[in-house]
C-alpha positions in Angstrom: -20.6 -10.9 49.5 -17.2 -9.2 49.3 -14.6 -10.4 46.6 -11.1 -11.2 47.9 -8.5 -8.6 46.9 -6.5 -9.6 43.8 -2.7 -8.8 43.5 -2.8 -8.2 39.7 -5.1 -6.8 37.3 -4.8 -7.6 33.3 -2.2 -10.2 31.8 0.9 -8.1 31.8 3.5 -8.3 34.6 4.6 -4.9 36.0 8.2 -4.2 34.5 11.0 -3.5 36.7 12.4 0.1 36.7 14.6 0.6 33.8 17.9 2.5 34.5 18.1 6.2 33.9 20.1 5.8 30.7 17.6 3.1 29.3 14.9 5.6 30.0 16.7 8.5 28.4 17.6 6.5 25.2 14.0 5.0 25.1 12.7 9.0 25.1 15.4 9.9 22.5 14.5 7.0 20.1 10.8 7.8 20.5 11.4 11.3 19.6 13.6 10.4 16.8 10.9 8.1 15.1 7.8 10.7 15.6 10.1 13.2 13.9 10.7 10.7 11.0 7.1 9.6 10.6 5.8 13.2 10.5 8.4 14.3 8.1 7.9 11.1 6.0 3.9 12.2 6.0 4.8 15.8 5.1 7.1 14.9 2.2 4.4 12.2 0.9 1.8 14.7 1.0 3.7 17.4 -0.5 4.6 14.8 -3.5 0.9 14.2 -3.7 0.0 17.7 -3.8 2.7 18.7 -6.2 1.7 15.8 -8.7 -2.0 16.9 -8.8 -1.1 20.9 -9.3 1.5 20.2 -11.9 
């Protein structure tokens, strides 16, 4: 027996398209947060390494 076709899958509703400026701001913030996290990890690992070596 064939199942009826459903309109949506999953619990989340599809979001409307964002404006171009919003998408640009989201990408920019994503890039800034990624750089900040990577920088914090590098600084933290260097501090641990320096602590072990000195």
